[in-house]
ROMAR-49025 format. One line per 8 residues: number of its first residue (from 1); their letters; for each residue y, z, x of N, C-alpha, C, CB. Coordinates in pm, whole numbers, plus 50000, padded with zeros to 5 digits. Atoms other than C-alpha are relative to their C-alpha. Glycine has a CB too. Layout:
<sites>
NUM) A) Y,Z,X,Y,Z,X,Y,Z,X,Y,Z,X; ...
</sites>
This chain:
<sites>
1) MTTNAAAV) 50060,50115,50073,26250,66885,23253,50073,49867,50036,50008,50025,49843; 49945,50134,49976,26292,66524,23348,50018,49919,49887,49922,49930,50086; 49975,50095,50120,26461,66293,23101,49984,49849,50052,50157,50024,49935; 50020,50142,49954,26347,65938,23127,50117,49919,49951,49862,49937,49948; 49889,50096,50049,26575,65631,23085,50018,49987,49847,49972,49859,50054; 50002,50040,50134,26473,65565,22744,50068,50122,49916,49848,49965,49954; 49942,49882,50067,26573,65923,22631,50161,50008,50032,49921,50137,50052; 49863,50020,49968,26912,65865,22804,50072,49921,49907,50014,49943,50121
9) RAVSAAGK) 49952,50099,50096,26970,65560,22605,50011,50047,49858,49913,49885,50002; 50002,49956,50149,26866,65723,22284,50110,50113,49976,49848,50059,49958; 49892,49891,50019,27106,66027,22338,50138,49919,49998,49997,50119,50128; 49865,50070,49998,27403,65777,22419,50016,49927,49879,50017,49904,50116; 49991,50067,50127,27324,65591,22101,50007,50087,49884,49892,49912,49983; 50018,49908,50112,27290,65902,21892,50133,50011,49914,49956,50141,50056; 49874,49983,50070,27668,65909,21811,50022,49890,49901,50116,50005,50097; 49991,50110,50081,27642,65577,21627,49885,49985,49905,50014,49885,50080
17) SAAERFGV) 50098,50017,50093,27454,65514,21313,49931,49857,50025,50062,50016,49858; 50058,50145,49988,27210,65206,21291,50077,49896,49932,49860,49993,49942; 49897,50088,50056,27458,65053,21051,50104,49958,50081,50057,50054,49896; 49895,50037,49920,27718,65065,21304,49958,49918,50121,50070,50118,50039; 50059,50077,49883,27499,64927,21589,49962,49862,49958,49873,50070,50059; 50047,50134,50043,27351,64641,21388,50080,49939,49895,49863,50007,49953; 49918,50061,50104,27590,64590,21113,49916,49999,49857,50042,49848,50048; 50048,49985,50130,27543,64605,20735,50000,49852,49939,50090,50106,49917
25) MEMPSLDF) 49996,50140,50052,27437,64267,20570,50027,50015,49841,49853,49918,50034; 49990,50016,50148,27485,64151,20206,49859,49999,49932,50076,49866,49967; 50136,50007,50062,27204,64201,19967,49960,49862,49954,49992,50092,49883; 50017,50138,50029,27031,63874,19936,49966,49974,49846,49890,49945,50092; 50037,50041,50126,26967,63689,19615,49851,50037,49969,50025,49854,49989; 50135,49949,50031,26652,63806,19427,49954,49905,49884,50001,50164,49956; 50046,50099,50092,26610,63500,19208,49866,49937,50034,50100,49897,49990; 50127,50059,49956,26266,63345,19195,50019,49850,49985,49872,50053,49916
33) TADVARET) 49974,50133,49988,26357,62998,19301,49880,49921,50050,50114,49984,50084; 50097,50082,49956,26159,62705,19384,49960,50022,50154,50045,49865,49974; 50024,49972,49858,26199,62781,19766,49926,50123,50001,50128,50009,50086; 50069,49869,49992,26088,63145,19713,49856,49968,49965,50064,50112,49900; 50133,50038,50038,25784,63013,19530,49925,49939,50100,50000,49918,49892; 50070,50072,49894,25695,62785,19814,49963,50088,50112,50082,49888,50052; 50015,49909,49881,25753,63047,20083,49890,50114,49979,50139,50068,50029; 50086,49897,50020,25540,63309,19916,49862,49963,49945,50062,50089,49918
41) EHLYERVS) 50125,50038,50058,25257,63115,19757,49871,50040,50077,50001,49858,49982; 50120,49967,49918,25015,63158,20056,49977,50153,49997,50018,49949,50151; 50016,49858,49995,25084,63534,20034,49947,50053,49860,50138,50068,50041; 50062,49963,50137,25008,63551,19663,49853,50006,50014,50036,49897,49886; 50145,50014,50000,24659,63441,19743,49935,50127,50048,49958,49882,50087; 50063,49877,49941,24615,63771,19935,49993,50106,49891,50083,50055,50126; 49977,49889,50104,24716,63991,19631,49967,49967,49862,50139,50044,49998; 50017,50051,50128,24608,63787,19344,49905,50085,49908,49952,49864,50013
49) HHIPRIEW) 50097,49916,50079,24327,64024,19251,50075,50128,49937,49876,50049,50097; 49931,49873,50022,24592,64302,19210,50133,49979,49922,50028,50070,50136; 49867,50037,50056,24910,64123,19093,49978,49883,49907,50105,49963,50115; 50022,50110,50110,24884,63914,18769,50104,49899,50035,50019,50054,49839; 49919,50103,49967,25041,63571,18826,50136,50015,49922,49930,49869,49973; 49878,49983,50081,25291,63653,18546,50093,50092,50059,49970,50047,49867; 49909,49903,49939,25434,63940,18751,50051,49949,50137,49928,50138,50015; 49963,50040,49862,25455,63744,19083,50153,49969,50019,49919,49877,50039
57) PVYAPYIA) 49858,50025,49988,25819,63629,19009,50087,50134,50022,50047,49925,49872; 49933,49881,49969,25923,63989,19034,49985,50042,50139,49956,50103,49916; 50034,49954,49866,25753,64062,19366,50052,49895,50106,49842,50022,50012; 49972,50103,49899,25810,63725,19535,50142,50005,50065,49981,49867,49937; 49868,50000,49925,26193,63741,19584,50015,50106,50092,50113,50007,49911; 49986,49891,49900,26172,64076,19752,49925,49967,50126,49949,50135,49944; 50089,50028,49885,25890,63962,19973,50071,49901,50092,49860,49944,49953; 49928,50113,49929,26078,63642,20074,50112,50049,50076,50050,49894,49905
65) AINRLKKE) 49892,49945,49943,26388,63832,20144,49976,50092,50113,50068,50061,49905; 50045,49923,49893,26223,64098,20353,49953,49920,50120,49897,50085,49954; 50057,50084,49889,26029,63843,20563,50118,49921,50066,49885,49897,49944; 49894,50070,49918,26353,63648,20635,50089,50090,50070,50084,49913,49917; 49912,49902,49930,26562,63958,20711,49951,50060,50125,50029,50108,49913; 50052,49926,49882,26322,64108,20945,50000,49911,50114,49860,50057,49977; 49986,50087,49901,26333,63799,21149,50138,49995,50046,49955,49877,49961; 49848,50001,49953,26717,63796,21155,50031,50124,50069,50104,49985,49880
73) RGAVILAH) 49972,49866,49940,26714,64165,21245,49928,50019,50133,49957,50112,49902; 50098,49964,49899,26444,64138,21501,49919,50124,49988,50063,50008,50119; 50062,49871,50037,26257,64403,21326,49848,49975,49981,50067,50061,49867; 50150,50006,50011,25885,64483,21300,49980,50112,49892,49913,50030,50151; 50038,49903,50099,25722,64646,21004,49855,50054,50011,50019,49940,49869; 50122,49935,49987,25444,64901,21046,49962,50044,49867,50005,50110,50097; 50048,49947,50120,25234,64983,20732,49871,50069,50006,49993,49900,49908; 50131,49942,50008,24969,65241,20687,49903,49935,49901,50015,50140,49965
81) NYQTPDIF) 50113,50061,50095,24641,65154,20505,50016,50057,49864,49848,50032,50050; 49987,49962,50148,24759,65355,20199,50125,49929,49942,50014,50164,49982; 49894,50062,50065,25050,65134,20135,49940,49896,49888,50092,49929,50110; 50039,50092,50112,25030,64917,19818,49963,49855,50055,50123,49990,49893; 50032,50146,49954,24886,64551,19857,50114,49913,50030,49924,49929,49897; 49887,50078,49971,25217,64396,19821,50073,50022,50133,50088,50019,49898; 49952,49971,49872,25340,64568,20124,49908,49971,50117,50035,50134,50003; 50116,50008,49900,25019,64583,20321,49980,49858,50039,49864,50056,49941
89) HCVADIVG) 50043,50141,49982,24941,64208,20278,50116,49907,50016,49917,49954,49883; 49888,50098,50022,25282,64041,20218,50126,50028,50105,50053,50015,49841; 49870,49979,49922,25552,64204,20445,49970,50072,50135,50106,50087,49914; 50034,49931,49869,25373,64417,20714,49958,49913,50115,49891,50095,49977; 50045,50065,49892,25342,64294,21061,49875,50071,50067,50111,49985,50090; 50115,49929,49946,25104,64570,21184,49957,50103,49895,50034,50069,50138; 50054,49892,50093,24870,64775,20961,49897,50066,50074,49943,49946,49864; 50111,49925,49954,24626,65045,21036,50023,50140,49965,49979,49984,50146
97) DSLQLARE) 49997,49859,50020,24558,65418,21038,50098,50059,50097,49863,50062,50016; 49898,49934,49911,24772,65679,21217,49989,49975,50146,49995,50143,49983; 50023,50017,49861,24612,65624,21550,50033,49854,50040,49855,50037,50034; 49953,50141,49980,24638,65240,21535,50152,49971,50004,49945,49919,49894; 49851,50008,50002,25003,65258,21437,50061,50070,50110,50057,50054,49875; 49944,49921,49884,25083,65512,21703,49976,49911,50124,49927,50149,50018; 50028,50089,49887,24921,65276,21969,50092,49873,49997,49849,49958,49997; 49924,50120,50008,25085,64967,21839,50161,50020,50011,49962,49934,49868
105) ATKVDAEI) 49861,49974,49986,25420,65138,21831,50053,49986,50141,50028,50132,49950; 49961,49991,49855,25419,65166,22211,49996,49850,50048,49894,50099,50091; 50002,50142,49971,25365,64780,22223,50097,49903,49966,49902,49955,49953; 49908,50097,50083,25622,64635,21994,50128,49974,50095,50049,50072,49842; 49892,50027,49929,25908,64448,22158,50130,50005,49910,49978,49870,50066; 49895,49997,50080,26134,64467,21857,50091,50115,50019,49957,49993,49876; 49894,49890,49981,26459,64679,21870,49987,50092,49879,50154,49940,50012; 49996,49925,50119,26404,64785,21517,49857,50020,49949,50088,49932,49898
113) IVQCGVHF) 50140,49973,50067,26077,64948,21370,50025,50061,49862,49903,50103,50090; 49999,49938,50125,26047,64998,20997,49863,50052,49967,50048,49907,49898; 50119,49929,50012,25785,65246,20923,49964,50016,49847,50014,50135,50072; 50034,49986,50141,25616,65202,20592,49877,50094,49991,49970,49858,49933; 50102,49896,50015,25428,65527,20566,50073,50128,49973,49909,50012,50126; 49933,49878,50036,25535,65893,20550,50075,50041,50131,49898,50113,49946; 49902,49972,49899,25788,66076,20756,49944,50042,50147,50087,50112,49945; 50043,49966,49861,25571,66216,21037,49957,49879,50072,49886,50103,50002
121) MAETSKLL) 50036,50122,49915,25445,65862,21119,50134,49934,50052,49913,49888,49911; 49883,50044,49956,25801,65749,21147,50051,50075,50130,50092,50009,49891; 49964,49920,49887,25873,66034,21378,49917,49977,50122,49994,50138,49965; 50090,50043,49889,25572,65950,21581,50037,49863,50065,49857,49992,49947; 49948,50126,49945,25703,65590,21627,50128,50020,50079,50026,49900,49889; 49869,49980,49924,26044,65733,21733,49963,50065,50133,50108,50094,49917; 50026,49926,49873,25881,65967,21986,49949,49911,50105,49902,50112,49979; 50057,50100,49898,25704,65671,22154,50107,49893,50025,49862,49929,49945
129) NLDKTVLI) 49891,50105,49983,26024,65449,22128,50142,50062,49992,49986,49886,49888; 49861,49937,50016,26323,65671,22199,50111,49912,49997,50029,50091,50104; 49894,50078,49992,26534,65387,22280,50015,49892,49887,49997,49944,50126; 50013,50093,50112,26461,65189,21964,50051,50067,49865,49848,49955,49987; 49956,49953,50120,26586,65222,21617,49882,50001,49902,50115,49918,49952; 50114,49984,50088,26312,65361,21375,50059,50033,49863,49900,50113,50052; 49953,49974,50144,26376,65344,20996,49885,50029,49917,50077,49880,49938; 50091,49961,50113,26190,65497,20696,50063,49958,49878,49970,50151,49993
137) PDMKAGCS) 49915,50057,50133,26274,65331,20362,50033,50106,49910,49920,49892,49910; 49966,49886,50092,26260,65672,20189,49981,50129,50089,49899,50004,49861; 50016,49879,49919,26328,65989,20389,49924,50115,49933,50134,50049,50039; 50065,49901,50066,26162,66185,20114,49849,49991,50000,50048,50004,49872; 50151,50039,49990,25818,66040,20182,49945,50111,50107,49974,49827,50057; 50050,49904,49923,25662,66360,20309,49857,50014,50013,50048,50107,49962; 50147,49986,49968,25310,66506,20374,49976,50145,49982,49959,49950,50150; 50043,49865,50014,25148,66834,20247,49949,50064,50122,49902,50007,49903
145) LAESITGA) 50049,49943,49875,24972,66870,20576,50124,50026,50097,49890,49900,50068; 49884,49970,49917,25304,66843,20770,50082,50117,49967,50082,49891,50000; 49919,49896,50053,25468,67097,20557,49929,50133,49995,50047,49962,49865; 50075,49876,50014,25186,67345,20585,50018,50084,50134,49843,49968,49968; 49988,49921,49883,25282,67451,20938,50136,49973,50079,49877,49972,50089; 49874,50016,49927,25595,67509,21164,49976,50023,50132,50106,50085,49955; 49996,49975,49856,25676,67522,21524,49978,50148,50032,50135,49953,50057; 50016,49857,49990,25707,67902,21484,49844,50040,49992,50085,50068,49884
153) DVRLLRET) 50127,49963,50027,25353,67912,21346,49915,49964,50127,49952,49934,49871; 50087,50033,49884,25211,67728,21653,50033,50099,50116,50022,49847,50048; 49983,49902,49886,25391,67967,21894,49930,50126,49974,50146,50031,50027; 50066,49874,50041,25241,68260,21705,49843,49973,50035,50028,50034,49832; 50144,50032,49972,24899,68096,21737,49973,49999,50156,49962,49855,49937; 50021,49993,49859,24943,68060,22113,50003,50143,50055,50102,49917,50069; 49996,49847,49957,25031,68428,22143,49873,50070,49958,50127,50079,49933; 50115,49947,50054,24733,68516,21932,49879,49963,50069,49989,49967,49870
161) YPGVPIVT) 50117,50041,49940,24486,68301,22115,50046,49945,50144,49924,49893,49908; 49959,50044,49865,24611,68289,22481,49907,49922,50079,50031,50110,50077; 50086,50093,49911,24467,68007,22693,49918,49907,49927,49909,50076,50087; 50076,50080,50086,24302,67839,22396,50089,49868,49976,49964,50080,49865; 49923,50119,50012,24410,67467,22391,50025,49982,49851,49928,49876,50066; 49962,50023,50128,24594,67368,22085,50000,49847,49967,50131,50062,49980; 50011,50153,50028,24493,67021,21934,50062,49995,49859,49836,49935,50005; 49922,50014,50113,24739,66920,21664,49987,49860,49931,50138,50028,50040
169) YVNTSAEV) 50015,50131,50086,24662,66654,21384,50136,49929,50019,49968,50030,49832; 49874,50081,49995,24923,66370,21408,50080,50015,49866,49964,49846,50028; 49935,49984,50115,25011,66445,21050,50080,50139,49996,49900,49987,49891; 49905,49873,49988,25270,66715,21159,50134,49948,50050,49940,50118,50107; 49854,50038,49948,25641,66723,21253,49997,50002,50141,50116,50098,49952; 49974,49997,49861,25780,66662,21585,50004,50130,50063,50116,49937,50026; 49982,49864,49955,25864,67026,21622,49861,50068,50020,50088,50078,49896; 50139,49938,49987,25494,67119,21579,49931,49929,50118,49909,49984,49861
177) KAESDICC) 50060,50066,49888,25373,66845,21815,50051,50051,50139,50025,49853,49987; 49939,49950,49878,25612,66978,22068,49948,50137,50052,50145,50010,49978; 50066,49867,49971,25436,67323,22068,49859,49983,50034,50009,50095,49883; 50139,50017,49985,25103,67163,22117,49955,49945,50133,49953,49917,49897; 50052,50071,49880,24881,67046,22400,49973,49850,49992,49876,50062,50039; 50033,50151,50022,24772,66718,22257,49988,49982,49851,49858,49951,50075; 50006,50027,50138,24765,66540,21925,49857,49937,49973,50121,49904,49957; 50108,50068,50029,24471,66393,21751,50004,49927,49865,49895,50086,50008
185) TSANAVEV) 50006,50063,50134,24393,66171,21450,49854,50021,49945,50039,49841,50009; 50146,49980,50069,24085,66168,21214,49906,49901,50088,49998,49953,49818; 50085,50088,49915,23964,65876,21434,49942,50054,50133,50079,49883,50033; 50036,49959,49856,23954,66055,21764,49985,50162,50012,50122,49945,50106; 50007,49856,49997,23943,66430,21671,49904,50059,50088,49976,50049,49876; 50121,49955,49922,23598,66500,21816,50027,49976,50152,49865,49919,49951; 49977,50031,49865,23684,66319,22135,50105,50092,50060,50040,49859,50013; 49881,49924,49948,24015,66511,22178,49952,50138,50024,50124,50001,49899
193) VESFGVDR) 50041,49866,49990,23855,66849,22109,49916,50021,50123,49927,50040,49879; 50100,49983,49893,23578,66786,22359,50067,49963,50141,49870,49908,49969; 49940,50050,49873,23823,66645,22625,50042,50107,50092,50118,49916,49974; 49961,49883,49917,23925,66994,22749,49889,50058,50074,50060,50105,49919; 50098,49936,49937,23578,67093,22849,49993,50150,49990,50005,49964,50125; 50005,49852,50014,23617,67455,22715,49919,50034,49867,50153,50063,49996; 50086,49976,50108,23427,67639,22464,50073,50050,49862,49898,50102,50048; 49938,49972,50120,23704,67721,22205,50133,49917,50002,50022,50155,49982
201) VLCIPDEF) 49888,50065,50008,23986,67512,22077,50061,50013,49866,49980,49871,50037; 49929,50004,50127,24242,67533,21801,50025,49861,49950,50128,50071,50013; 49972,50143,50042,24248,67224,21579,50075,50028,49854,49847,49899,49989; 49909,49961,50119,24542,67248,21332,50071,49869,49950,50117,50117,50044; 50015,49916,50107,24664,67211,21062,49898,49982,49893,50109,50003,49946; 50079,50028,50112,24403,67048,20850,49864,50079,50011,49978,49847,49988; 50122,49915,50005,24126,67299,20769,49871,49924,49991,50006,50092,49885; 50117,50076,50014,23881,67053,20642,49957,49901,50111,50015,49931,49884
209) LAQNVAAQ) 50017,50095,49884,23923,66803,20923,49946,50088,50116,50144,49925,50043; 50048,49909,49884,23867,67099,21178,49853,50042,49968,50099,50137,50016; 50133,49957,50030,23559,67212,20986,49901,49889,50014,49994,50056,49866; 50085,50120,49983,23413,66852,20978,49988,49970,50151,50061,49875,49922; 50018,50029,49866,23491,66816,21356,49896,50107,50054,50140,50001,50076; 50085,49902,49953,23315,67148,21419,49849,49979,49974,50043,50119,49944; 50143,50036,50024,23002,67017,21269,49948,49887,50093,49981,49957,49852; 50046,50112,49912,22996,66740,21533,49998,50029,50143,50081,49884,49982
217) TKVKVLTW) 49984,49952,49861,23046,66944,21846,49950,50153,50009,50158,49987,50046; 50032,49873,49969,22932,67250,22024,50125,50095,50030,49909,49993,50111; 49881,49926,49980,23292,67353,22085,50034,50087,49870,50117,49900,50037; 49958,49925,50122,23399,67646,21855,50141,49958,49969,49991,50159,50019; 49862,50054,50042,23688,67504,21662,50057,50112,49893,49985,49836,49925; 49913,49906,50090,23957,67757,21514,50085,49916,49923,50090,50105,50080; 49931,50088,50094,24127,67638,21214,50134,50066,49940,49900,49964,49883; 49873,49954,50076,24460,67667,21010,49965,49947,49851,50154,49929,50067
225) KGHCEVHE) 50016,50025,50130,24467,67658,20630,50086,49898,49941,50013,50112,49937; 49924,50106,50050,24643,67331,20566,49907,49888,49941,50089,49947,50111; 50086,50107,50073,24508,67057,20332,50085,49874,49969,49940,50059,49857; 49941,50117,50054,24591,66703,20229,49993,50007,49846,49930,49875,50055; 50007,49988,50147,24674,66710,19858,49939,49888,49924,50132,50019,49948; 50077,50102,50055,24499,66375,19805,49852,50044,50012,50029,49866,50069; 50141,49990,49954,24163,66456,19990,49938,50131,49948,49992,49994,50158; 50063,49858,50033,24129,66830,19887,49955,49999,49845,50118,50130,50027
233) RFTAEELT) 50028,49997,50141,24092,66723,19514,49856,49949,49975,50105,49914,49923; 50133,50047,50017,23766,66552,19575,49898,50109,49990,49966,49912,50110; 50099,49897,49999,23459,66744,19495,49851,49945,50021,50011,50078,49868; 50140,50048,49994,23082,66717,19572,49939,49969,49870,49916,50098,50064; 50056,50020,50125,23001,66746,19212,50039,49866,49939,50038,50109,49915; 49966,50125,50054,23207,66444,19113,49928,49879,50058,50139,49983,50016; 50073,50112,49914,23045,66231,19394,49856,49988,49961,50005,50029,50158; 50144,50004,50046,22697,66336,19295,49986,49943,49864,49937,50139,50000
241) AYREADPS) 50011,50058,50126,22772,66245,18940,50005,49842,50008,50110,50056,49914; 50002,50136,49973,22867,65896,19065,49869,49946,50049,50099,49972,50093; 50122,50060,49943,22555,65852,19261,49883,50017,49892,49961,50073,50143; 50110,49990,50107,22329,65987,18974,50027,49884,49894,50003,50153,49925; 49975,50105,50093,22500,65723,18743,49959,49875,50057,50139,49994,49959; 50040,50116,49940,22433,65453,18995,49960,50025,50148,50109,49900,49988; 50058,49967,49868,22208,65522,19293,50035,49889,50114,49841,50013,49983; 49967,50097,49905,22309,65204,19461,50131,50005,50071,49990,49884,49940
249) IQIIAHPE) 49860,49985,49941,22662,65317,19546,49988,50060,50136,50095,50092,49909; 49985,49947,49877,22751,65384,19899,50128,50078,49991,49997,49896,50108; 49872,49904,49998,22989,65684,19936,50065,50011,50132,49964,50147,49958; 49926,50012,49875,23243,65661,20219,50107,50098,49994,50054,49861,50024; 49887,49884,50009,23460,65979,20273,50087,50010,50124,49933,50147,49980; 49915,49958,49889,23751,66068,20482,49985,50138,50042,50134,49980,49969; 50035,49862,49954,23714,66371,20708,50112,50109,49972,49972,49996,50152; 49905,49900,50052,24024,66536,20541,49945,50066,49867,50142,49931,49973
257) CPPEVVAV) 50065,49945,50112,23792,66598,20253,49921,50126,50025,49917,49902,49945; 50087,49879,49975,23604,66925,20207,49873,49960,50059,49972,50080,49873; 50119,50028,49931,23295,66952,20423,49880,49970,49894,49967,50122,50097; 50108,50026,50089,23069,66961,20112,50005,49851,49946,50005,50103,49884; 49984,50129,50041,23216,66631,20006,49937,49895,50103,50146,49979,49978; 50051,50078,49882,23135,66480,20354,49847,50007,49996,50057,50059,50141; 50156,49977,49996,22783,66628,20324,49926,49913,49902,49961,50150,49968; 50073,50082,50081,22699,66419,20028,50042,49853,49995,50003,50055,49873
265) SDFAGSTS) 49970,50145,49978,22848,66098,20153,49906,49924,50100,50141,49989,50052; 50087,50069,49913,22675,65824,20330,50066,49979,50141,49962,49867,49937; 49922,50031,49877,22955,65785,20594,50122,50077,49993,50032,49850,50016; 49868,49938,50002,23258,65974,20696,50085,49948,50127,49984,50161,50002; 49925,50043,49897,23541,65846,20906,50138,49971,49965,49943,49893,50054; 49858,50019,50019,23904,65770,20960,50021,49873,49899,50071,49977,50145; 49976,50103,50086,24068,65498,20737,49949,49868,50071,50150,49997,49963; 50062,50123,49925,23994,65245,21020,49858,49993,50005,50042,49995,50140
273) GMIDYVRK) 50144,49991,50001,23640,65365,21041,49933,49961,49868,49962,50135,50036; 50049,50025,50133,23594,65338,20674,50002,49850,49972,50082,50076,49897; 49990,50143,50010,23727,64975,20684,49894,49928,50070,50125,49956,50048; 50094,50065,49914,23506,64884,20968,49855,50008,49938,50005,50066,50141; 50136,49971,50069,23200,65042,20786,49984,49889,49887,49995,50160,49932; 50010,50099,50102,23273,64809,20490,49982,49867,50051,50111,50003,49917; 49996,50136,49935,23334,64499,20703,49852,49979,50049,50113,49992,50128; 50120,50009,49931,23021,64546,20897,49866,50013,49908,50004,50107,50105
281) NRPPKVLL) 50116,49969,50092,22772,64674,20625,50000,49921,49869,50000,50149,49966; 49989,50066,50120,22904,64496,20326,49909,50050,49879,49974,49863,50030; 50083,49953,50113,22748,64728,20074,50040,49933,49867,50012,50153,49987; 49975,50057,50131,22717,64584,19728,50108,50068,49909,49873,49998,49929; 49911,49913,50083,22900,64869,19571,50036,50119,50084,49930,50046,49865; 49949,49896,49913,23120,65121,19755,50101,50084,49929,50059,49942,50123; 49898,49898,50052,23313,65437,19653,50067,50053,50114,49939,50117,49917; 49922,49948,49886,23592,65510,19911,50071,50128,49946,50108,49888,50056
289) VTECSMAS) 49944,49866,50036,23679,65880,19895,50130,50029,50080,49893,50114,50028; 49873,49991,49938,24036,65853,19995,50125,49957,49920,49993,49923,50117; 49879,50061,50085,24382,65726,19881,49975,49879,49925,50115,49965,50085; 50047,50107,50083,24337,65479,19612,50036,49859,50053,50054,50019,49863; 49943,50122,49953,24550,65193,19764,49906,49934,50109,50143,50029,50056; 50070,50057,49894,24308,65147,20055,49896,49911,49956,49947,50099,50083; 50110,50076,50069,24031,65012,19836,50059,49866,49955,49938,50081,49872; 49931,50124,50049,24274,64752,19696,50035,49925,50119,50127,50027,49912
297) NIETEAPG) 49956,50079,49876,24386,64651,20054,49869,49937,50064,50079,50100,50113; 50124,50046,49937,24012,64612,20182,49941,49894,49909,49898,50118,50023; 50070,50102,50099,23901,64417,19863,50038,49872,50040,50038,50017,49847; 49961,50134,49966,24089,64119,19986,49919,49952,50121,50152,49993,50028; 50077,50042,49883,23889,64115,20310,49857,50019,49993,50045,50067,50113; 50145,49982,50028,23548,64201,20159,49969,49954,49884,49954,50128,50005; 50059,50053,50119,23455,63956,19903,49868,50025,49973,50013,49875,49996; 50143,49965,50040,23142,64043,19710,49965,50132,50010,49905,49932,50073
305) VEFIKPCN) 50012,49852,50021,23190,64411,19754,50072,50066,49882,50047,50066,50118; 49947,49943,50110,23248,64603,19445,50058,50138,50036,49898,50006,49895; 49951,49873,49972,23481,64899,19482,50010,50089,49881,50125,49988,50063; 49986,49901,50103,23452,65204,19259,50114,50086,50043,49870,50082,49976; 49880,49939,49946,23787,65379,19265,50030,50127,49919,50121,49900,49997; 49956,49860,50064,23820,65756,19194,50139,50027,50045,49904,50127,50044; 49865,50031,49948,24188,65690,19209,50102,50124,50021,50063,49901,49901; 49901,49903,49962,24377,65972,19378,50113,49927,50089,49929,50120,50079
313) LCPHMKRI) 49875,50061,49935,24731,65845,19483,50075,50107,50076,50097,49934,49891; 49908,49908,49923,24951,65991,19752,50139,49972,49936,50000,49970,50168; 49876,50032,50056,25276,66040,19579,50111,49975,50105,50038,50108,49909; 49913,50005,49897,25450,66048,19914,50000,49849,50051,49960,50105,50107; 50018,50141,49960,25317,65706,20024,50060,49900,49903,49854,49971,50014; 49962,50096,50121,25409,65562,19689,50161,50008,49988,49922,50053,49847; 49852,49998,50009,25775,65640,19746,50054,49877,50078,50060,50138,50059; 49959,50127,49917,25779,65335,19992,49973,49873,49897,49900,49986,50153
321) TLPKILES) 50014,50120,50093,25841,65020,19780,50074,49884,50049,50048,50031,49859; 49935,50132,49941,25957,64653,19842,50155,50021,49984,49948,49855,49914; 49845,49985,50008,26311,64731,19705,50050,50090,50109,50049,50061,49858; 49946,49902,49895,26346,65031,19935,49996,49940,50140,49917,50134,50002; 50004,50069,49870,26221,64826,20236,50107,49899,50028,49876,49933,50014; 49884,50094,49998,26470,64556,20161,50137,50076,50033,50010,49925,49857; 49867,49929,49979,26761,64806,20130,49996,50060,50147,50024,50124,49884; 50014,49951,49868,26638,64954,20456,50044,49911,50098,49873,50034,50026
329) LVFMREEI) 49974,50107,49910,26679,64633,20639,50143,49957,49978,49902,49885,49981; 49854,50048,50021,27012,64538,20471,50087,50103,50048,50036,49968,49850; 49900,49891,49962,27179,64874,20522,49963,50081,50124,50016,50099,49884; 50037,49929,49898,26988,64996,20817,49987,50149,49981,50083,49971,50095; 50016,49870,50037,26868,65314,20664,49847,50021,49956,50103,50033,49889; 49946,49868,49959,26715,65577,20673,49948,50012,50146,49949,50128,49899; 50030,49997,49855,26724,65633,21051,49942,50127,50036,50122,49976,50084; 50074,49876,49961,26483,65873,21213,50062,50043,50134,49837,49974,50014
337) HVDPAVAE) 49944,49933,49874,26641,66116,21469,49905,50114,50048,50148,50063,49972; 50069,49886,49960,26455,66373,21672,50087,50055,50121,49845,49966,50038; 49921,49935,49897,26629,66629,21892,49939,49960,50139,50001,50159,49979; 50060,50044,49876,26591,66505,22253,49912,50110,50079,50114,49951,50090; 50086,49910,49933,26452,66828,22379,49853,50020,49932,50074,50132,50009; 50123,50005,50070,26188,66839,22113,49925,49877,50016,50021,50021,49865; 50065,50130,49990,26117,66473,22145,49922,49985,50137,50108,49888,49985; 50061,50022,49867,26036,66491,22509,49867,50066,50005,50087,50053,50113
345) RARLAVER) 50121,49929,49999,25779,66763,22462,49889,49941,49900,50032,50144,49968; 50094,50061,50099,25630,66616,22142,49940,49868,50049,50072,49975,49867; 50060,50126,49962,25600,66272,22294,49893,50009,50114,50109,49908,50043; 50090,49975,49900,25393,66414,22579,49860,50021,49934,50045,50119,50084; 50121,49979,50066,25141,66540,22328,49942,49886,49925,50015,50103,49916; 50042,50128,50069,25126,66209,22147,49946,49907,50099,50116,49933,49926; 50046,50093,49890,25097,66009,22473,49860,50042,50053,50105,49999,50121; 50133,49951,49943,24803,66225,22594,49892,49961,49904,49997,50160,50023
353) MVNLRN) 50099,50071,50090,24625,66119,22266,49986,49859,50017,50031,50019,49864; 50011,50144,49990,24716,65760,22298,49942,49954,50126,50128,49939,49983; 50054,50041,49867,24626,65743,22671,49863,50069,50021,50101,50039,50119; 50130,49931,49969,24307,65949,22633,49891,49911,50073,49940,50051,49866; 50109,50085,49951,24079,65652,22708,50050,49904,50096,49932,49928,49890; 49941,50099,49904,24319,65459,22931,49961,50042,50147,50162,49992,49982
</sites>
């Protein structure tokens, strides 16, 4: 196996922590001063629908400190669509779904990437930037899907289905990606499954995503019984009840939902696909069948659209907060490390996905 220059640099730096390489700073003042008020007023306009004015003096000092410190550090903040509006609109440099963030992670010039999402997302950023420092504000921000399968499970699947390509959802650990042929996200899963030109493909670990992909392709899709703890809770019955109460509602579902939920929806797509649908169609009233914060984030960009929120929150995403982001930048923690041997193989699976259309 050939090791590239980035991997060599990453290995050579592995003996030193990020705090040793970049130094630890003092925690900045968190007073709501006149300067802080001026620095953040334009940002408050983006979140005024969600944060009462009386609460802004609590948020603003953190936002001002984070935005100053990331410039001093030469850091970039990546935030998933499920982050809260204060993070999404006020401190993030790049926002998007898993595929967008994976692609953008390959383009950033910053030496430090702060991943405001869950652990597998931070690992993915690290895989694509082996010579950069990747931080996650809370190492315990996990994922039920990522925890549903291991590298050993994938090896067993390969023995059970010899010759069948293994498409692994990006919501997995680096160890699982390393055992796979290619990764996918909810945005490109059908394209990835069909890219092999074969009649059978394993699509793991999200059972519902795989079933929804199978409904859109002639390829036989073999599944694994993993689920997202947010999306699996939605039911067709509750969505039907919403529609019966108000027939004007447009229902937009994420493909991690059960197939019967997707079947009663007007549109199903990745978080980026859902956002694009709202922007283009501007339905008067919409119900987003996904993590609750995304509706709050789109609301700012879609004036006139009323969002009905069946509010299922991801407890892992909500571990990322402004105070933790600030501490991450001050103390350079928590740093993501991936075993170089695992990283090299996992990176290939991610790069095949990212470069599929290139």
